[in-house]
C-alpha positions as CSV (number, residue, x, y, z in Angstrom):
1,M,119.2,-169.8,-6.6
2,T,117.7,-170.1,-10.1
3,I,115.5,-167.1,-10.9
4,Q,112.6,-167.7,-13.2
5,L,110.0,-165.6,-14.9
6,T,106.3,-165.9,-15.4
7,A,104.6,-165.1,-18.7
8,Q,102.9,-162.0,-17.1
9,Q,106.2,-160.8,-15.6
10,A,107.9,-161.2,-19.0
11,K,105.2,-159.2,-20.8
12,T,105.2,-156.5,-18.2
13,A,109.0,-156.2,-18.4
14,R,108.9,-156.1,-22.2
15,V,106.3,-153.3,-22.2
16,N,108.1,-151.4,-19.4
17,A,111.3,-151.6,-21.4
18,Q,109.4,-150.3,-24.5
19,L,110.5,-153.3,-26.5
20,S,108.5,-154.9,-29.3
21,R,107.9,-158.6,-29.4
22,G,109.7,-158.6,-32.7
23,R,112.8,-157.0,-31.2
24,V,112.9,-159.5,-28.2
25,A,112.3,-162.5,-30.5
26,S,115.0,-161.3,-32.9
27,D,117.5,-160.8,-30.0
28,F,116.7,-164.3,-28.8
29,G,116.6,-166.0,-32.2
30,I,113.1,-167.3,-31.7
31,N,109.9,-166.8,-33.7
32,R,107.8,-163.8,-32.7
33,S,104.7,-166.0,-32.4
34,Y,106.5,-168.2,-29.8
35,L,107.1,-165.1,-27.6
36,C,103.4,-164.1,-28.1
37,Q,102.2,-167.6,-27.2
38,F,104.5,-167.6,-24.1
39,E,103.3,-164.2,-23.0
40,S,99.6,-165.3,-23.3
41,G,100.2,-168.5,-21.3
42,K,99.7,-170.9,-24.2
43,L,103.3,-172.0,-24.4
44,L,106.0,-172.6,-21.7
45,F,109.7,-171.9,-22.2
46,D,112.2,-174.2,-20.7
47,D,114.1,-173.1,-17.6
48,A,117.2,-172.0,-19.5
49,T,115.2,-169.8,-21.8
50,L,113.3,-168.3,-18.9
51,N,116.6,-167.5,-17.1
52,R,118.0,-165.9,-20.3
53,L,114.9,-163.9,-20.7
54,R,115.0,-162.7,-17.1
55,D,118.7,-161.7,-17.6
56,Y,117.8,-159.9,-20.8
57,Y,115.0,-157.9,-19.1
58,S,117.1,-157.2,-16.0
59,K,119.6,-155.3,-18.2
60,T,116.8,-152.9,-19.3
61,D,114.6,-150.5,-17.4
62,A,112.0,-153.2,-17.1
63,G,111.6,-153.0,-13.4
64,L,112.0,-156.7,-12.6
65,D,112.4,-157.7,-9.0
66,S,115.6,-159.6,-9.1
67,G,114.7,-161.5,-5.9
68,A,111.5,-163.1,-7.3
69,H,111.5,-166.8,-7.7
70,V,108.7,-168.6,-9.4
71,S,108.5,-172.4,-9.4
72,S,107.6,-174.3,-12.6
73,T,104.1,-175.0,-11.1
74,Q,103.5,-171.2,-10.8
75,R,104.5,-170.2,-14.3
76,G,101.0,-170.5,-15.6
77,H,99.2,-173.3,-17.3
78,G,98.8,-172.8,-21.0
79,S,96.0,-174.5,-22.8
80,H,98.6,-176.5,-24.8
81,G,101.1,-177.1,-22.1
82,Q,103.9,-177.0,-24.6
83,K,107.5,-176.2,-23.8
84,L,109.9,-174.4,-26.2
85,H,113.3,-175.9,-26.1
86,H,115.7,-173.3,-27.5
87,H,118.8,-174.8,-29.0
């Protein structure tokens, strides 16, 4: 089963793990503003990035429920509907 992550779950996990957006963005090699836009629901990450982010937060004390599964239609609808394709 593919485990995905909503914007709100990601933000909560980051805050619970006491990580800054800058730190997470740096660890992922993405722009801090992309992470901010994702957490606010204005930008959607692709499934691979969502899974990497979930794995990242799962290794911290973020308190993620590893059994949660969120379909792409439940991830939130940003005003721009953009997807970030991380290469």
